[in-house]
C-alpha positions in Angstrom: 4.8 -25.9 -17.8 3.2 -27.7 -14.8 4.5 -26.4 -11.5 2.3 -28.4 -9.0 3.8 -28.8 -5.5 2.2 -32.3 -5.2 4.3 -34.6 -7.5 2.2 -37.7 -7.1 3.0 -39.0 -10.6 6.2 -39.3 -12.6 5.1 -36.8 -15.2 4.3 -34.1 -12.6 7.6 -34.9 -10.8 9.5 -34.7 -14.2 8.1 -31.3 -14.9 8.9 -30.0 -11.4 12.4 -31.1 -12.2 12.4 -29.1 -15.4 11.2 -26.0 -13.5 14.0 -26.4 -10.9 16.6 -27.2 -13.5 15.6 -24.0 -15.4 16.4 -22.0 -12.3 19.9 -23.5 -12.3 20.4 -23.4 -16.0 18.7 -20.2 -17.5 19.8 -21.3 -21.0 17.2 -24.0 -20.8 14.4 -21.5 -20.2 15.4 -19.6 -23.3 15.6 -22.8 -25.4 12.2 -23.8 -24.2 10.8 -20.3 -24.7 9.4 -20.3 -21.2 11.5 -17.5 -19.8 12.2 -15.2 -22.7 13.4 -12.3 -20.6 15.8 -14.2 -18.4 19.2 -12.5 -18.7 21.2 -14.9 -16.5 23.7 -17.5 -17.6 24.4 -20.8 -15.8 27.1 -21.4 -13.2 29.5 -23.6 -15.0 31.8 -23.9 -12.0 32.1 -27.1 -9.9 29.6 -25.5 -7.5 27.1 -25.2 -10.3 27.5 -28.8 -11.2 27.1 -29.8 -7.6 23.8 -28.0 -7.4 22.5 -29.7 -10.5 23.6 -33.1 -9.1 21.8 -32.4 -5.8 18.6 -31.7 -7.8 19.0 -35.0 -9.7 19.5 -37.0 -6.5 16.5 -35.4 -4.7 14.4 -36.0 -7.8 15.4 -39.7 -8.0 14.6 -40.1 -4.3 11.1 -38.6 -4.9 10.7 -40.9 -7.9 11.6 -44.0 -5.9 8.9 -43.0 -3.3 6.1 -42.7 -5.8 3.6 -45.6 -6.0 3.7 -47.8 -9.1 0.9 -48.0 -11.6 -0.2 -49.4 -14.9 -0.5 -46.1 -16.8 1.7 -46.5 -19.9 2.4 -42.7 -20.1 3.6 -42.6 -16.5 5.6 -45.8 -16.9 7.4 -44.4 -19.9 8.2 -41.1 -18.1 9.4 -42.8 -15.0 11.8 -45.1 -16.9 13.1 -42.2 -18.9 13.6 -39.9 -15.9 15.4 -42.6 -13.9 17.7 -43.5 -16.8 18.6 -39.9 -17.7 19.3 -38.8 -14.1 21.3 -41.8 -13.2 23.3 -41.5 -16.4 24.1 -37.8 -15.9 25.1 -38.5 -12.3 27.4 -41.3 -13.3 29.2 -38.9 -15.7 29.5 -36.1 -13.1 30.7 -38.5 -10.4 33.4 -39.6 -12.8 34.5 -36.0 -13.2 33.6 -35.7 -16.9 32.3 -32.2 -16.3 35.8 -31.2 -15.3 37.3 -31.9 -18.8 34.6 -30.8 -21.2 36.7 -29.6 -24.1 35.6 -30.4 -27.7 34.4 -28.6 -30.8 30.7 -28.9 -30.4 29.2 -29.5 -26.9 30.8 -27.3 -24.2 29.5 -24.5 -22.0 31.3 -22.1 -24.2 29.4 -23.3 -27.3 26.1 -23.4 -25.4 26.6 -19.8 -24.2 27.2 -18.4 -27.6 24.4 -20.4 -29.3 21.7 -19.2 -26.9 22.0 -15.7 -28.2 20.9 -17.0 -31.6 17.7 -18.3 -30.0 16.8 -15.2 -28.0 13.9 -12.8 -29.1 15.2 -9.8 -30.8 12.2 -7.9 -32.2 11.9 -5.1 -29.7 14.1 -2.7 -27.7 13.2 -4.6 -24.6 14.5 -7.8 -26.2 17.8 -6.2 -27.0 18.1 -4.9 -23.4 17.9 -8.5 -22.3 20.5 -9.5 -24.8 22.8 -6.8 -23.6 22.4 -7.8 -20.0 23.0 -11.5 -20.7 26.0 -10.8 -22.9 27.5 -8.7 -20.1 27.3 -11.9 -18.0 29.4 -14.0 -20.4 32.7 -13.3 -18.6 31.2 -14.7 -15.3 29.9 -17.8 -17.2 33.3 -18.4 -18.9 35.1 -17.9 -15.6 33.0 -20.7 -14.1 33.9 -23.0 -17.1 37.6 -22.3 -16.6 37.2 -23.0 -12.9 35.9 -26.5 -13.7 38.8 -27.1 -16.1 41.2 -26.0 -13.4 39.6 -28.3 -10.9 39.9 -31.2 -13.4 43.5 -30.4 -13.9 44.1 -30.4 -10.2 42.7 -34.0 -10.2 44.7 -35.0 -13.2 41.6 -35.1 -15.4 42.4 -33.5 -18.7 40.9 -33.5 -22.2 43.2 -34.6 -25.0 45.5 -32.0 -26.5 43.8 -32.5 -29.9 40.5 -31.2 -28.4 42.3 -28.2 -26.8 43.9 -27.2 -30.1 40.6 -27.6 -32.0 38.6 -25.5 -29.5 41.2 -22.8 -29.3 41.2 -22.6 -33.1 37.5 -22.2 -33.1 37.7 -19.4 -30.6 40.2 -17.7 -32.9 37.4 -17.6 -35.5 35.0 -16.2 -33.0 37.5 -13.4 -32.2 37.8 -12.4 -35.9 40.9 -11.4 -37.8 40.9 -7.7 -36.9 39.0 -6.7 -40.0 35.8 -8.6 -39.4 35.4 -8.0 -35.7 34.4 -10.6 -33.1 31.2 -12.8 -33.4 29.7 -11.0 -30.4 30.3 -7.6 -32.0 28.8 -8.7 -35.3 25.8 -10.1 -33.5 24.9 -6.9 -31.7 25.6 -4.7 -34.7 22.1 -5.4 -35.9 20.6 -4.1 -32.6 18.8 -0.8 -32.3 20.7 2.5 -31.9 18.8 3.2 -28.7 20.7 0.3 -27.1 24.0 0.9 -28.9 26.2 1.8 -25.9 25.1 -1.1 -23.7 25.2 -3.6 -26.6 28.7 -2.6 -27.6 30.0 -2.6 -24.0 28.5 -6.1 -23.5 30.0 -7.3 -26.8 33.5 -6.1 -25.7 33.2 -7.8 -22.4 32.1 -11.1 -24.0 34.9 -10.8 -26.6 37.4 -10.4 -23.8 36.0 -13.5 -22.2 36.5 -15.5 -25.4 40.0 -14.1 -25.6 40.8 -15.1 -22.0 39.4 -18.6 -22.5 41.4 -19.1 -25.7 44.6 -18.0 -24.0 43.9 -20.2 -21.0 43.4 -23.2 -23.2 46.6 -22.5 -25.2 48.9 -21.1 -22.6 47.9 -22.9 -19.4 45.7 -26.0 -19.9 47.4 -27.2 -23.1 50.7 -28.0 -21.2 48.9 -30.3 -18.8 46.9 -31.9 -21.5 49.9 -33.0 -23.4 50.1 -36.7 -23.4 46.5 -37.3 -22.5 45.3 -40.1 -24.9 42.6 -39.4 -27.5 41.0 -42.8 -26.6 38.9 -42.6 -23.5 38.9 -46.4 -22.8 36.1 -48.9 -22.3 34.9 -47.7 -18.9 34.5 -44.0 -19.8 33.2 -44.9 -23.2 30.4 -47.1 -21.8 29.2 -44.2 -19.5 29.1 -41.8 -22.4 27.4 -44.3 -24.7 24.6 -44.8 -22.1 24.2 -41.1 -21.9 23.6 -40.7 -25.6 21.6 -43.9 -26.2 19.7 -44.6 -23.1 20.9 -48.2 -23.0 23.8 -50.3 -21.7 25.1 -51.5 -25.0 27.0 -54.6 -26.1 29.7 -52.6 -27.8 31.3 -55.7 -29.3 28.0 -56.6 -31.0 27.5 -53.0 -32.2 31.1 -53.0 -33.7 30.5 -56.3 -35.5 27.1 -55.3 -36.8 28.5 -52.0 -38.1 31.0 -53.8 -40.3 28.2 -55.8 -41.9 26.1 -52.7 -42.5 29.2 -51.0 -43.9 29.6 -53.8 -46.5 25.9 -53.7 -47.4 26.0 -50.0 -48.1 29.3 -50.2 -49.9 27.6 -52.6 -52.4 24.8 -50.2 -53.0 27.1 -47.3 -53.4 29.1 -49.1 -56.1 26.0 -49.9 -58.0 24.9 -46.2 -57.7 28.3 -45.0 -58.9 28.0 -47.2 -62.0 24.7 -45.5 -62.8 26.2 -42.0 -62.4 29.5 -42.5 -64.2 30.1 -46.0 -65.6 33.4 -47.4 -64.6 33.8 -45.1 -61.6 34.2 -46.0 -58.0 31.9 -44.4 -55.4 34.7 -41.9 -54.5 35.3 -40.9 -58.1 31.5 -40.5 -58.7 31.2 -38.2 -55.7 34.2 -36.2 -56.7 32.6 -35.7 -60.1 29.3 -34.7 -58.5 31.2 -32.1 -56.5 32.8 -30.5 -59.5 30.3 -31.1 -62.3 27.0 -31.8 -60.6 24.2 -29.4 -59.8 25.3 -26.7 -57.4 24.0 -23.4 -55.9 26.1 -20.3 -55.9 26.0 -17.9 -53.0 25.2 -18.2 -49.3 21.8 -16.6 -49.4 20.8 -18.6 -52.5 21.6 -21.9 -50.8 19.6 -20.8 -47.7 16.6 -20.1 -49.9 17.0 -23.4 -51.7 17.1 -25.4 -48.4 14.0 -23.5 -47.3 12.2 -24.4 -50.6 13.2 -28.0 -50.1 11.7 -28.2 -46.7 8.5 -26.4 -47.7 8.0 -28.8 -50.7 8.6 -31.9 -48.5 6.1 -30.6 -46.0 3.5 -30.1 -48.6 4.1 -33.5 -50.1 4.1 -35.5 -46.9 1.4 -33.8 -44.9 -1.9 -35.7 -45.2 -0.3 -38.6 -46.9 2.4 -40.0 -44.6 1.9 -37.5 -41.6 -0.9 -35.5 -40.1 0.7 -32.2 -39.1 -0.7 -29.5 -36.8 -0.6 -26.0 -38.2 2.4 -24.7 -36.0 4.6 -27.6 -37.2 4.3 -26.5 -40.8 6.6 -23.6 -40.1 10.4 -24.3 -40.2 13.2 -21.9 -41.1 16.5 -22.5 -42.9 19.4 -20.6 -41.4 23.1 -20.1 -41.9 25.2 -21.2 -38.9 27.4 -18.7 -37.2 31.1 -18.6 -38.3 33.3 -20.8 -36.1 30.7 -23.6 -35.9 31.7 -27.3 -36.3 31.3 -28.6 -39.8 28.1 -30.6 -39.4 24.7 -29.0 -40.0 22.3 -29.0 -37.1 18.7 -28.3 -36.0 17.3 -26.2 -33.1 13.9 -26.9 -31.6 10.9 -24.6 -31.5 9.9 -22.8 -28.4 7.2 -24.5 -26.4 4.7 -21.9 -27.6 6.0 -22.0 -31.1 7.0 -18.3 -30.9 10.3 -19.4 -32.2 10.1 -22.0 -35.0 12.3 -25.0 -35.5 15.4 -24.1 -37.5 18.0 -25.9 -39.6 21.5 -24.5 -39.7 24.1 -24.8 -42.4 27.8 -24.1 -41.6 29.3 -22.6 -44.8 32.9 -23.0 -43.7 33.8 -20.0 -46.0 32.3 -21.6 -49.1 30.2 -19.8 -51.7 29.5 -22.8 -54.0 27.3 -25.6 -52.6 26.9 -28.9 -54.6 23.4 -30.3 -54.0 24.0 -34.0 -54.3 24.9 -34.4 -50.6 22.6 -31.7 -49.2 19.2 -33.1 -50.2 19.3 -36.1 -47.9 20.9 -34.1 -45.2 18.0 -31.6 -45.2 15.5 -34.5 -45.0 17.5 -35.5 -41.9 17.8 -32.1 -40.3 14.5 -30.6 -41.4 11.5 -32.4 -43.0 10.6 -35.2 -42.3 13.6 -35.6 -39.9 14.3 -33.6 -36.8 11.7 -31.0 -37.4 8.7 -33.3 -37.6 9.7 -35.2 -34.5 10.8 -32.4 -32.3 8.1 -30.0 -33.3 5.5 -32.7 -32.8 7.0 -33.2 -29.3 6.3 -29.5 -28.6 2.8 -30.0 -29.9 2.1 -33.0 -27.6 4.0 -31.7 -24.6 0.8 -30.7 -22.7 -0.4 -34.3 -23.0 2.9 -35.9 -22.0 5.3 -33.7 -20.0 7.8 -31.0 -20.8 10.6 -33.4 -19.6 9.7 -36.2 -22.1 9.5 -33.8 -25.0 12.7 -31.7 -24.4 15.2 -32.2 -21.6 14.9 -35.9 -21.4 15.5 -36.6 -25.1 18.1 -39.2 -26.1 20.3 -38.9 -29.1 19.5 -42.5 -30.2 15.8 -41.7 -30.4 16.1 -38.3 -32.2 19.1 -39.1 -34.5 17.7 -42.5 -35.1 14.4 -41.0 -36.3 16.3 -38.5 -38.5 18.3 -41.2 -40.2 15.1 -43.3 -40.6 13.6 -40.2 -42.2 16.3 -40.1 -44.8 15.6 -43.8 -45.6 11.9 -43.1 -45.7 12.4 -40.4 -48.4 14.4 -43.0 -50.4 11.6 -45.5 -50.0 9.0 -43.0 -51.1 10.9 -42.1 -54.3 12.0 -38.6 -53.5 15.7 -39.0 -54.3 15.4 -38.6 -58.1 17.8 -35.7 -58.8 21.3 -36.1 -60.1 23.4 -37.8 -57.4 20.7 -37.4 -54.7 20.6 -41.1 -53.9 24.4 -41.2 -53.8 24.2 -38.5 -51.2 21.8 -40.5 -49.2 24.0 -43.6 -49.4 27.0 -41.6 -48.5 25.2 -40.3 -45.4 24.2 -43.8 -44.5 27.8 -45.0 -44.9 29.0 -42.1 -42.9 26.9 -43.3 -40.0 28.1 -46.9 -40.3 31.7 -45.7 -40.4 31.0 -43.6 -37.3 30.0 -46.7 -35.3 33.1 -48.6 -36.5 35.7 -45.9 -35.8 34.0 -44.3 -32.7 34.0 -47.6 -30.9 37.2 -48.8 -32.6 39.3 -45.8 -31.7 38.1 -45.3 -28.1 38.4 -49.0 -27.2 41.5 -49.5 -29.5 39.9 -52.5 -31.1 41.4 -54.7 -33.7 40.4 -54.3 -37.4 38.9 -57.6 -38.5 41.2 -59.9 -40.4 38.8 -60.2 -43.3 38.9 -56.4 -44.1 41.0 -54.9 -46.8 41.8 -51.9 -44.6 44.8 -52.5 -42.3 43.5 -55.9 -41.3 44.6 -57.0 -37.9 45.9 -53.6 -36.8 44.4 -51.7 -33.8 42.5 -48.5 -34.4 44.3 -45.1 -33.9 43.0 -41.6 -34.7 45.3 -41.6 -37.8 43.7 -44.8 -39.1 40.2 -43.5 -38.2 40.9 -40.3 -40.3 42.2 -42.5 -43.2 39.2 -44.8 -43.1 36.8 -41.9 -42.9 38.4 -40.2 -45.9 38.3 -43.4 -48.0 34.6 -43.9 -47.3 33.1 -40.5 -47.5 32.4 -38.0 -50.2 32.8 -35.1 -47.8 35.6 -32.6 -48.1 38.8 -32.9 -46.0 37.8 -30.0 -43.7 34.6 -31.8 -42.8 36.4 -35.1 -42.2 39.0 -33.3 -39.9 36.2 -31.7 -37.9 34.3 -35.0 -37.6 37.3 -36.8 -36.3 37.8 -34.3 -33.6 34.1 -34.5 -32.7 34.2 -38.3 -32.4 37.3 -38.3 -30.2 36.0 -35.4 -28.0 32.4 -36.6 -27.6 32.7 -40.4 -27.2 29.5 -42.4 -27.8 27.5 -39.7 -29.5 28.4 -40.7 -33.1 27.1 -44.3 -32.7 23.6 -43.1 -31.7 22.5 -42.4 -35.2 22.9 -45.8 -36.8 22.0 -47.8 -33.7 18.9 -45.6 -33.3 17.9 -46.1 -36.9 18.3 -49.9 -36.4 15.8 -49.7 -33.5 13.3 -47.6 -35.4 13.4 -50.0 -38.4 13.0 -53.0 -36.1 10.1 -51.4 -34.4 8.3 -50.6 -37.6 8.9 -54.1 -39.0 7.5 -55.7 -35.8 4.4 -53.4 -36.0 3.9 -54.3 -39.6 4.0 -58.0 -38.7 1.6 -57.5 -35.9 -1.0 -55.6 -37.9 -0.5 -57.3 -41.3 -2.7 -55.9 -44.0 -4.2 -53.4 -41.6 -0.9 -51.7 -40.9 -1.3 -47.9 -41.5 2.1 -46.2 -41.9 0.7 -42.7 -41.4 -1.0 -43.7 -38.2 2.2 -45.4 -37.0 4.3 -42.4 -37.8 2.1 -40.1 -35.8 1.8 -42.4 -32.9 5.6 -42.9 -32.9 6.3 -39.2 -33.0 3.8 -38.5 -30.2 5.4 -40.8 -27.6 8.1 -38.3 -26.5 11.6 -39.5 -25.8 12.3 -43.2 -25.4 15.7 -44.7 -24.5 17.3 -47.2 -26.8 16.7 -50.0 -24.3 12.9 -49.6 -24.8 12.6 -48.0 -28.2 12.0 -51.1 -30.4 9.5 -52.6 -28.1 7.5 -49.4 -27.7 7.4 -48.8 -31.5 6.4 -52.4 -32.1 3.4 -52.1 -29.8 1.9 -49.1 -31.7 
């Protein structure tokens, strides 16, 4: 990682920012793989946020003082850095860091997840794990201090989020027979470190216990009555954070209804092919119970690994040109107590830790395949893994910032959704129900735009819709609409609803990002005509690093 003290270009300045941010947020160093033996955890208190904000302001001041230029790489980095820092400061200045309670993205979740990314091959590695785990109580104390400060200012998360997070922490604590998550994690460590590991796990477990009790017994009383909907002003700030653009939310809402209707038509035709006379919901229920399935947690992990290996072999050299380190990706089972949605974690900057996909099992032992195939094209290959691992590969030519910290959800999730569509276009969805799974995933993302914007802005359901026409969105209507337009099980739907309400603006980034990727590809095809080379375009697009939604289509069109 560049550490020059002479930041005369945006890319050098951006990487100095990453270095300084890693000092403040040691989790980042572990995620990047640049500081594998750092045993610290971030300061999640208001003081920690203030230090991060000061760094952002000083970096923006330095960026403003840099001379302009015509270098396209520097221009992209400067626009990204300015957009990301201004967006994060806007959220902090509005006090959003003082009410971070949800089921996916909180300091509590980040602290637990980082242990799954730490090296664990040697006794020294486990010593680092023990020391960091012993620091969990201090990290969680800082998090609770931020929530207390938010409460003092009258800034609360909604009670629904408090209940969902407290329930998750119950799962982390175990039921008395299974033990806590932290205790289970260190159980695989070496006997030579047993005393320190067990002591650290007990301390971390007590910190989880204290945080759960604080949420239920203290914070919950004040949160009662806080609305689920965040309103237009707060939503716009969050949407900018996740997309990198100031959006026309009314246009996005209207467009999503059109996209919803288009996909619904395709799903009805696909359902007729699967089970003549059935609706899409009936066809998906039949696939759940009678379609191809894998029995056993380890068996499904192996099947997902096989799926990614086969996709890699089929696509490399034909539609992508992949460097050797990118060809390694690992399928993993997510820790108990995770949210319901699968996810991906990036490789270390030196590829010492590969990219990994994670499947939450939610206690299941049987796994229908119809809705997993497209999902693993999204999470793994050619989705998140090919983009984010390629970013690691090109980081030395761009900047660490553009290929990690500065990423926008609209870019990464937009690519992953584009990747699902690409596999449909290339004819990979040939198994029983696989194309229905793809369409269901597409419809899920269209529904997300509708209900995420609709619920938070309390918009009116259009008069020409069969679903509660003319009524205004509520969480209850959002859950009903999701259930009526998704093949996922009720537990997944419940988890998703909490996620949308607790992380406003993130859910819309998938479909709006995909729209930008498709528009950029179409423009590039028009510009090149018969000379358009899809493989060349893919690799150029994946080698740009992060681009905000405001610029994404134009940058892709110019490739």
